N, C-alpha and C positions, 0 to 999 in steps of 0.2 A: 463467488458473490452469493450473499444470503439475504433474505428479507427478515427483518426483526419485527416481533409483535409490538415493540415499543415505537414502531413507525419509521424505522430506518432501514436503509439498504447497507449491508456491510460488505466491504471489499477487503479481503484478506490479501495483503500485498507482500510478495516475496521480492527480493532484489536480484540475487544471482540467477541468471538464466531468464529473467523477466525484464527488468530495466537495464541490466548489465549482461547482455548476451555473451556467450563464450563459445569457443570452437573456431574452426577454420573459416566458417562463413560469417562470423560476427564482424560487424562494421567497426572500424577503428574510431575511437573517440578522441577528439582533439581537446587538450587542456585549454581553458580551465574547466570544460565540461567533464562531468564524472560519468554520466550516462548518455547513451545514444538518444539524440533528439527524436528519432522515429519512435522509439519505445516510450518516451515521455509523451509524445503526441498521441499515441494509442491510449495511454492511461488517461490523459486529459480528455480525449473523446469519450471514454467510458464515464468519467465523472460528469461530463457535460450532457450526456444522453438524457432524453426526456424520461425521467423516472417519477414515480408517485411521491418520492421523498428524496431528500438530499443524501447521497452516499456518504458513509463513514468509513475512514481508512483504519484498519487494524494491521499493524506491522507483524508479519509472520515470517520474518527472515532472520537468519543468524546475525544480521546487522543489528538487531534489537538489543543484543547483549552488550554493546558498546555505546555509551551515550554520545561519544564523539562521532560515531558512524551515523547515528540517528540525526544528529545535527547536520552532518554532511548531506544526508538525503533531503532534509528540509531546505538547506541552502540551495541544493540543485533544483528543487521545485520552484524556489523563488527566482533563480536565474532563468529557468525556462519560462516562468510566468511573465517576467519582465520583457523577455525577448518575443513573447507570443501573446500580445494583448488579448485579453478575454479568456485566457486559459485558467480554468479553475485551480490548477496546481499553484498558481501564484498566491492564492488565498489560503493554502494549507500551511498552518503555522505549527501544527502538532498532530500526532496520531491520536485517535480516540482512545486507543489501547494497543497493547502488544500481546501476542500469545506468550505463554509461560515458557521459560527455558527448561522446565522440568522434563519435557519430552524432546529435548534438543535434537534436531536432525530428522525427526519423523514428522514432516509437516502435517500429514493427515491426523496424527495423534495430537499435535499441538492445537490444531483447529478444533478437533472434537472435544478436547479438554476445555478450551475457551467457551465453546457453545454449551457444554454441560454446566460450567460455572454460571453462565447467564441463565440457563433454565432454573438452576437452584435459587437464583436471585429473582425469579419471576419475570425474566426478560427473554423468554424462549423465542427463538427465531421461528418464523412461519414456515410451514412445510411447503 
């Protein structure tokens, strides 16, 4: 998460390993759900936390490369929001942006590149 000088809090969202845990300890997800509700609940709590400004979601996942996958994520946010009245995820209809696929696979480089582009545009995040 990063604070932006343009007045926003930026949440860089990965999917695999974050909303979609993997490994032997990962909870089984029952269709039609795509992600574990406990993970969505944690993201919802982060977005609902008292912050000085509304958080903005930037997708920094390999899922960003496929428009159908992005649509699936947003559909899952709607499903969770409908089942959990008051969840801010239900109001998410799009990501503010996504990191570039230029540095695909090196998340820290993807985010650093995104931040550098914003600095060049005069939208530098606060330190």
